[in-house]
N, C-alpha and C positions, 0 to 999 in steps of 0.2 A: 492522660489520654494515651492509649496504646497506638502502635503502628497501624493496625487495621482500622482504627477509628478515623484515621486521616485519609484513608483510601476511599475513593468514590466507586461504588458498585452500580453506577447508573446503567440501566438496561438500554440497549440500543433502540432507538426509535426509527432507524433507517432500515427499511425492508431489504432483504437480500436480493441480489440480482437474479433474473431468470436464468442467465448463463454467463459464463466467463470462458474465453478461449484466447489462445495466442495466435495472432494473425501472421501472415507471410513475412512481414517486415519486423516482427517481434513486438508489435503493439498488442496491448491487452484490449480485447474486444469484449465489451460488456453490454448486455441487454438488460436494462433495468425494468423491474416489475412496473407495468403501467406507464412506462416512460420511454425515453429514447434509447437507441443503440449508439454507443460511443466507442471510439478507438483512442486509447491513450498511448502516445509514443513511448517507447521503452526508456529513452534518456530522461524524459519528463517524469515518468513514474519512479525510476531509480533515484532521481533527484529529490523526490518527496518521501523517501524512506523514513518511517517514523521511529526506527530503532534507536537504542541508546548509543550505538556507534556513530550514528548520523546526526542525532539531536541530543544536546546536553540535557540530561534528565532534570536537573535542579532548576535550570533557567529557561529551558526550551530553545536555547540558542542553537542555531544550525552549525554543526561541526563539519559535515560533508562539504568538500569543495567541488562544486559542479564542474569545474575545469578538469577534474581528475576522473570523471566518468567517461569511459571509452565511448566513442561515437557509434561503435558497432555493438554496443551492449544488447543482450537479449535475455529474456527469461528462459531458463532451462527447465524449470519445473514450477508449477503453480498448484499448491495443495490447500485444501480447506482446513480451517482452524475453527473447530466448534461450529456454531451457526452464526458467526459474527464477522468472519474475516478470512483472508487467504494469506499464505506465506509464499514468498517468491524466492526461488534460488536463481541468482543472476550469473551470467557468464563471466563476470569479473571476480567470482568467488564469494560474493556477499550473499548471505542467506538468512539473516536474522530479523529482517523486517516483517512485521505482521501488519497487513493492510486491512483495516476494518472497513466495513461498508461505508462508514462516514468518510474515511480517508479516500476511498476510491471515488465517492461522489464528488468530493472537493477536487480531486485530480481530474475528474471528468468535466469540471467547469459547471457543475449543477448546484 
C-alpha cells in the first residue's frame, strides 16, 4: 500500500458560508448558508488552529498551549483556500492554519 492509498480524499459535505468577515473586536463573523450568523472570538479560533504546529499530526494531540495565545490576538488577513477553507494570518505571526468549513462550524458551536 502506497502513501496516497492511506490518505482520505473525502469530499466536504459542509456547505460554504455565505460570508466571512472580521468584526471590530477581531472576531470572525460567519453567515452560514441557510443557517445562523455567528461570531467566533479570535482567541477561541486561534486556539482551535488545526495546523501541524498546533496539533501533532500522528496522534492528534494538541501542542498549542492556550495560555500562550495573546489576549489581544487578531486575524490580520483571511484568504480563501479552494472552495473548502480559509487561511488566517494572525497578529502573533502564526499563519499556517487552514480552517475548513467543518472546522469553522465546530468552532461556531454548530
